Structure formats: C-alpha cells, structure tokens
C-alpha positions as CSV (number, residue, x, y, z in Angstrom):
1,M,-0.1,-0.4,-0.1
2,D,1.0,3.3,-0.8
3,S,2.1,4.9,2.4
4,R,1.0,8.6,2.0
5,T,-2.8,7.3,1.3
6,E,-2.8,4.8,4.1
7,Q,-4.6,6.7,6.6
8,S,-6.1,10.3,6.3
9,S,-4.3,12.7,7.5
10,D,-6.4,16.0,7.5
11,P,-6.7,17.1,10.7
12,P,-9.8,17.8,12.5
13,S,-11.3,21.4,12.9
14,N,-11.4,21.8,16.8
15,V,-8.1,20.9,17.8
16,P,-8.1,23.4,21.0
17,A,-5.1,25.1,22.3
18,P,-3.0,23.2,24.9
19,K,-2.6,24.5,28.2
20,G,0.7,23.9,30.1
21,N,0.8,19.7,30.7
22,Q,-2.7,19.4,29.5
23,H,-1.5,19.4,26.0
24,R,-1.1,15.8,26.2
25,T,-5.1,15.1,26.4
26,Q,-6.4,17.5,24.4
27,I,-4.7,16.6,20.9
28,P,-6.7,13.5,19.6
29,E,-4.3,10.3,19.2
30,G,-4.9,10.3,15.5
31,T,-3.8,13.6,15.2
32,R,-0.7,13.2,17.2
33,E,0.3,10.4,15.2
34,A,-0.5,12.0,11.6
35,L,1.4,15.1,12.6
36,K,4.6,12.4,12.7
37,R,3.8,11.5,8.8
38,P,4.7,13.5,5.7
39,T,1.1,12.6,4.7
40,F,-0.2,15.2,7.0
41,N,-2.0,18.0,5.2
42,V,-1.7,21.6,6.8
43,L,-3.6,23.3,4.0
44,G,-6.7,25.0,5.1
45,M,-5.6,24.8,8.9
46,E,-6.7,27.8,10.8
47,R,-4.1,29.2,12.8
48,P,-5.1,28.5,16.3
49,Q,-4.8,24.7,15.1
50,M,-1.2,25.2,14.0
51,L,-0.3,27.3,17.1
52,S,-1.7,24.2,18.9
53,L,0.1,21.8,17.1
54,L,3.3,23.4,17.2
55,E,3.0,23.9,21.2
56,H,2.2,19.9,21.3
57,M,5.5,19.1,19.0
58,F,7.4,21.5,21.6
59,Y,6.1,19.4,24.6
60,Q,6.9,16.1,22.7
61,L,10.2,16.8,21.9
62,D,10.9,17.5,25.5
63,L,11.6,21.3,25.0
64,V,9.6,22.6,27.0
65,A,10.9,20.5,30.7
66,T,14.3,20.6,29.2
67,F,14.8,24.3,28.5
68,K,12.7,25.2,31.3
69,M,10.2,27.1,29.0
70,E,7.0,28.7,30.9
71,P,3.7,27.4,28.9
72,E,2.8,31.2,28.4
73,T,6.3,32.2,27.0
74,L,6.2,29.4,24.8
75,R,2.5,30.6,23.6
76,C,3.9,34.1,22.9
77,F,6.8,32.9,20.9
78,L,4.7,31.0,18.6
79,S,1.7,33.9,18.4
80,S,4.6,36.4,17.4
81,V,6.4,33.9,15.0
82,Q,3.0,33.7,13.5
83,E,2.2,37.7,13.3
84,H,5.8,38.1,11.6
85,Y,5.0,36.1,8.2
86,Q,3.5,38.0,5.6
87,E,0.5,36.7,3.5
88,N,2.6,35.5,0.8
89,P,0.8,32.9,-2.0
90,F,4.1,30.6,-0.7
91,H,5.9,32.0,1.9
92,N,3.6,32.5,4.6
93,F,2.9,30.9,8.1
94,H,1.6,27.6,6.6
95,H,4.9,27.2,4.8
96,G,6.6,27.8,8.4
97,F,4.4,25.1,10.1
98,S,4.8,22.7,7.2
99,V,8.7,22.8,7.3
100,A,8.4,22.5,10.9
101,Q,5.9,19.8,10.8
102,M,8.5,17.4,8.1
103,L,11.1,18.0,10.7
104,Y,9.0,16.9,13.6
105,C,7.8,14.3,11.1
106,V,11.9,13.4,10.2
107,I,13.3,13.6,14.1
108,S,9.9,11.4,15.1
109,Q,10.8,8.6,12.6
110,C,14.4,8.2,12.8
111,Q,14.4,8.6,16.7
112,L,16.7,11.5,16.0
113,Q,15.7,13.1,19.4
114,E,17.5,10.2,21.1
115,R,20.8,10.5,19.5
116,L,21.0,14.3,18.8
117,L,21.6,17.2,21.6
118,P,18.7,18.7,23.4
119,S,20.1,21.9,21.8
120,D,20.5,20.5,18.3
121,T,16.7,19.8,18.5
122,L,15.7,23.2,19.7
123,A,17.9,24.9,17.2
124,M,16.7,23.2,14.3
125,M,12.9,23.3,15.5
126,V,13.2,27.3,15.7
127,A,15.2,27.4,12.5
128,A,12.7,25.6,11.0
129,L,9.3,27.5,12.3
130,C,11.4,30.9,11.9
131,H,13.2,30.6,8.7
132,D,11.2,32.5,6.5
133,L,9.9,35.5,9.0
134,D,8.7,38.6,7.1
135,H,9.3,37.5,3.6
136,P,8.4,40.0,1.2
137,G,7.8,37.7,-1.7
138,L,10.5,38.5,-3.0
139,S,13.7,36.6,-3.5
140,N,17.1,37.1,-3.3
141,S,18.0,38.2,-6.6
142,Y,15.3,40.8,-6.8
143,Q,16.5,42.1,-3.6
144,V,20.3,42.4,-5.3
145,N,19.1,43.5,-8.5
146,A,16.8,46.3,-7.5
147,Q,19.1,47.1,-4.9
148,T,16.6,47.6,-2.1
149,D,17.6,48.6,1.4
150,L,17.3,44.9,2.6
151,A,20.1,43.9,0.0
152,K,22.3,47.0,1.6
153,R,21.7,46.3,5.1
154,Y,23.4,42.9,4.5
155,N,25.8,43.9,1.5
156,Y,24.2,41.9,-0.6
157,N,24.6,38.7,0.9
158,S,21.9,36.6,1.8
159,P,19.6,39.4,2.5
160,L,16.8,37.3,2.9
161,E,17.8,34.6,5.4
162,N,19.9,37.1,7.3
163,H,16.4,39.2,8.0
164,H,14.9,36.1,8.6
165,W,17.1,35.7,11.5
166,A,17.2,39.2,12.4
167,V,13.2,38.7,13.1
168,T,13.9,35.6,14.7
169,L,16.5,37.4,17.6
170,R,14.1,40.4,17.8
171,I,11.3,38.0,19.0
172,L,14.0,36.3,21.3
173,S,14.9,39.6,22.6
174,Q,11.6,40.1,23.8
175,E,10.9,39.3,27.3
176,K,7.2,37.8,26.7
177,S,8.2,35.7,23.9
178,N,12.0,34.6,24.8
179,L,11.6,31.1,24.4
180,L,15.4,30.9,25.8
181,V,15.2,32.8,28.9
182,N,16.0,30.0,31.3
183,V,18.8,28.5,29.0
184,A,22.1,28.4,31.1
185,P,24.2,31.9,29.8
186,E,27.3,29.7,29.1
187,Q,25.0,27.8,26.5
188,L,22.8,30.7,25.0
189,P,25.4,32.2,22.1
190,H,25.9,28.7,21.1
191,I,22.2,28.0,20.7
192,Q,21.9,31.3,19.0
193,Q,24.3,30.6,16.7
194,E,23.1,27.2,15.9
195,I,19.5,28.7,14.5
196,M,21.2,31.4,12.9
197,E,23.3,29.3,10.8
198,L,20.7,26.9,10.1
199,I,18.5,29.8,9.0
200,L,21.3,30.9,6.4
201,A,21.8,27.5,5.2
202,T,18.4,27.7,3.7
203,D,20.0,30.3,1.2
204,M,19.8,28.1,-2.3
205,V,22.9,29.0,-3.1
206,H,24.3,26.9,-0.4
207,H,22.9,23.9,-1.5
208,G,25.6,22.4,-3.4
209,K,28.0,22.7,-1.1
210,I,25.8,21.1,2.1
211,L,25.1,18.1,-0.3
212,Q,29.0,17.8,-0.9
213,S,29.5,17.6,3.0
214,L,27.0,15.1,3.9
215,Q,27.7,13.2,0.8
216,H,31.7,13.2,2.0
217,I,30.7,11.3,5.3
218,E,31.2,7.5,5.0
219,T,29.6,6.8,8.2
220,L,27.5,9.3,10.4
221,S,28.6,9.6,13.6
222,F,26.5,11.5,16.1
223,S,29.4,12.1,18.5
224,N,31.3,14.1,15.3
225,R,30.0,17.8,15.9
226,E,31.1,18.1,12.2
227,H,28.8,15.2,10.8
228,V,26.4,16.4,13.2
229,T,26.2,19.7,11.4
230,A,26.2,18.8,8.3
231,L,23.1,16.5,9.0
232,K,21.2,19.4,10.5
233,K,21.6,21.9,7.7
234,T,20.7,19.2,5.2
235,L,17.4,18.1,7.1
236,I,16.5,21.8,7.5
237,K,17.1,22.0,4.1
238,L,15.3,19.0,2.4
239,C,12.2,20.2,4.9
240,D,12.4,23.1,3.6
241,I,11.7,22.2,0.0
242,S,10.1,18.6,0.9
243,N,6.5,19.5,-0.6
244,E,6.8,17.4,-3.7
245,A,7.4,14.3,-1.3
246,R,3.8,14.9,0.3
247,P,0.6,13.3,-1.2
248,A,0.0,14.6,-5.1
249,D,-3.1,16.5,-4.3
250,Q,-1.5,18.6,-1.5
251,A,2.0,19.0,-3.0
252,E,0.1,20.6,-6.3
253,V,-1.3,23.2,-4.3
254,W,2.0,24.0,-2.8
255,A,3.4,23.9,-6.4
256,D,0.8,26.4,-7.9
257,S,1.4,28.5,-4.8
258,L,5.5,28.9,-5.4
259,M,4.2,29.4,-8.8
260,E,2.3,32.1,-8.3
261,E,4.9,33.8,-6.3
262,Y,7.4,33.5,-8.7
263,F,5.1,34.7,-11.6
264,L,4.1,37.9,-9.4
265,Q,7.8,38.7,-9.4
266,S,9.0,38.3,-12.9
267,D,6.1,40.3,-13.7
268,R,7.3,43.2,-11.2
269,E,10.9,42.4,-12.7
270,K,9.5,43.4,-16.0
271,A,7.8,46.2,-15.1
272,E,10.8,47.6,-13.2
273,G,13.0,46.8,-16.2
274,L,15.2,44.4,-14.0
275,P,16.7,41.0,-15.2
276,V,13.8,38.5,-15.0
277,T,14.7,35.7,-13.0
278,P,14.3,32.5,-15.4
279,Y,12.8,29.8,-13.4
280,M,10.4,32.7,-12.7
281,D,9.4,33.8,-15.8
282,R,5.4,33.4,-16.7
283,D,5.8,33.6,-20.5
284,R,8.7,30.7,-20.2
285,V,8.3,28.2,-17.3
286,R,6.2,25.3,-17.1
287,K,4.8,23.8,-14.0
288,A,5.5,20.1,-14.9
289,D,8.8,20.7,-16.4
290,A,10.0,23.1,-13.7
291,Q,8.7,20.9,-10.8
292,S,10.3,17.5,-12.5
293,S,13.9,19.3,-12.9
294,F,13.5,20.6,-9.3
295,I,13.0,17.0,-8.2
296,T,15.8,15.6,-10.2
297,F,18.4,18.0,-9.7
298,L,17.9,19.5,-6.2
299,L,15.7,17.2,-4.0
300,L,16.5,14.0,-5.0
301,P,20.2,14.2,-4.4
302,L,19.5,15.8,-1.4
303,C,17.0,13.0,-0.1
304,E,19.3,10.2,-1.4
305,A,22.4,11.3,0.5
306,L,20.0,11.9,3.8
307,C,18.7,8.3,3.2
308,Q,22.3,6.8,3.3
309,H,22.6,7.7,7.2
310,L,18.8,7.6,7.9
311,P,17.4,4.7,6.0
312,Q,14.4,5.1,7.6
313,L,13.0,7.9,5.5
314,S,13.6,5.8,2.2
315,D,9.7,4.8,2.4
316,S,8.0,8.0,3.7
317,L,10.1,10.4,1.5
318,L,12.4,9.1,-1.2
319,Q,9.8,6.7,-2.7
320,P,7.1,9.3,-2.9
321,L,9.6,11.7,-4.2
322,R,10.5,9.6,-7.3
323,A,6.9,8.7,-7.5
324,A,6.3,12.6,-7.8
325,K,9.0,12.5,-10.6
326,L,7.6,9.9,-12.7
327,R,4.2,11.6,-12.4
328,Y,5.6,15.0,-13.7
329,Q,7.7,13.4,-16.7
330,Q,4.2,11.9,-17.8
331,Q,2.7,15.1,-17.5
332,M,5.2,16.4,-19.7
333,D,4.9,13.8,-22.2
334,K,1.4,13.9,-22.3
335,E,1.5,18.1,-22.9
336,M,4.3,17.5,-25.6
337,G,1.8,15.1,-27.6
338,Q,-0.8,17.5,-27.4
339,A,1.4,20.1,-28.7
340,E,2.4,18.0,-31.4
341,R,-0.9,17.1,-32.6
342,Q,-1.8,20.7,-32.6
343,D,1.0,21.4,-34.8
344,M,-0.3,18.7,-37.1
C-alpha cells in the first residue's frame, strides 16, 4: 500500500489550544500520530490549530521541560512568529508550519531526539519555524538587482535569510516571547549561533556545498560535531523544499502557490526593467517541466544522501519523491503529445 494514502491525515477542525501539561490529553491521538507523517495536511488549517500543534511538538520533543520554558512564554513566542509571517502566496505561516512539521516527522521517524543533543533539536525546530519570517515574497535575486534597502543592509549577501534571522532574534529578545530565557548563560550564544547558521543554510546558494558535506561522510557519527552540523543543515534544507514528498493533491497546491509567487515577481521585474529570474518567468516556465527538474537535480540528490544515513526515510520521503518525478514526466509527455497534435 502507498504509505501516502495509508491513513487520512486531515487534521480535525476543532483542535483546542493546549494549556500547560494538559496538551497530551487535548490533542486527539489520531492527530498526534498523523503529525509524525509526511502525509499530514496543513492546507486549510486555521492559525489557532497550527499554534496548538506547534506547542504540542515542543512538548513531545521534551524541549519545554529541558529548557525550562514557561507555557505562556512558549505560546507568546509561537504567536509572535505567526504574526511576523506575511500573507504571500507561498512564503507564509502555513509554509513555516509545514517545514517545522516535516522536521518533527523526520525526528520522530528516525528517533533523532535520542541521538542528538537537546540543543540541536531546539535549534532545528526554532530555525525550521522561523526560517522565512517576514519574507516579502521577492527573492534574493530581486533584492540584489533592485538594490533594495534590505540588500544594502546585508551587503548583498543572503539578504532574506539574514533578515529572517534578525526578526527571529528580535522576537527572542522580547521578554514575553523569549523562549531561551532560562537557557544556561554559557549555552545561550551557542544555541543562537546554531539557529542563525541553520536559517542561513536555507539560502539555495549553499545547496551544493551542504549536499557535498553530507555525501563525503561514509559513516555518520553522532559524536562528531562536524557530522551533526552537516546532518542538521541537510535536514532543514530538505524539510524546506520537501513539499513534493507529500501526497500529490497537496503537492500540487504548494507548487501552484509557489508558481504564483514566482510569476508575480517576474511581472514586477519586467515592469521595473530588472533582469527576469529565468525560473520565475510567467511566459516561459511550465510547471511540470520546472518541478521535474527541481526534483531531479536538487531534491532527489539531497534526499538520497540523507537516506544513506537515515534509511528510515526511504519509504516515507524518497519513494514519494521518485513517484512525483515520474508523475511530472508523464505530464510533460502528455503536454508534448498534445502540442504535436496541434501542430499537425
């Protein structure tokens, strides 16, 4: 049976917000289990539901107890994160939640909570949730070509990712939303640095280097900090771009949303006389071709490298990605056949 259709993953519409230690009984068992699978459907969820489930994840990963988080501080942090996501077609709070949920899924399936340091898990979860905070819906290439204030502020070097981290740090600097307030003083700079580096790793310009760093590891050792760093960066990158590993009906919606955001940017680039980002050009890009190439050249190599060390992900992520690639290739063949018949 296809693991992506094994069980309905649509979350209930009435998930209540957990309070304190009551979270375990307030999230239905079916939802708690669905949350650990890539089939979980975030599309159409209301914000209170997502906040409730994020709170549940932090409890389940033992982050609240380990880092002595006050329940109200956690809720304020999550609410502040949600408020700092813009209403873009793709880069919005639903995307931030979906990346955090996919990471939670991977941690759960691979029992990484038992193999990583608690600070590693905390840094990854915060980075996954916050990695696109205040995203304006316009890429780094636009920021640089348009010479925006954001690009100038960060010397044209990963302006978006640096901004996402700056907003994250701003939230963590507020007393009411400081998730790290009870972290040991000697540990705090390390955790902040980890979060920053993971957010910066989501810039696609680092894709090749991060992929190679994991590919060069023959046997992953969780006692080797260089190995762990390579693993964490690969994980957050994979979770960030993993929508095609979700069921086809969900993946289609995510792809359409991303295309819409891309096309809006290319329209703006043309209107402003800026270089048009090739993979965003409304007049040239075809979804099936674009997604097939993205899966083939970026997503599959990343997932395959990860599965060498975390084989538990082969069925839940790698096989669905291969199926998605085949689906898009078949769609391309169909479109090509239709075009040929029209030319006859």
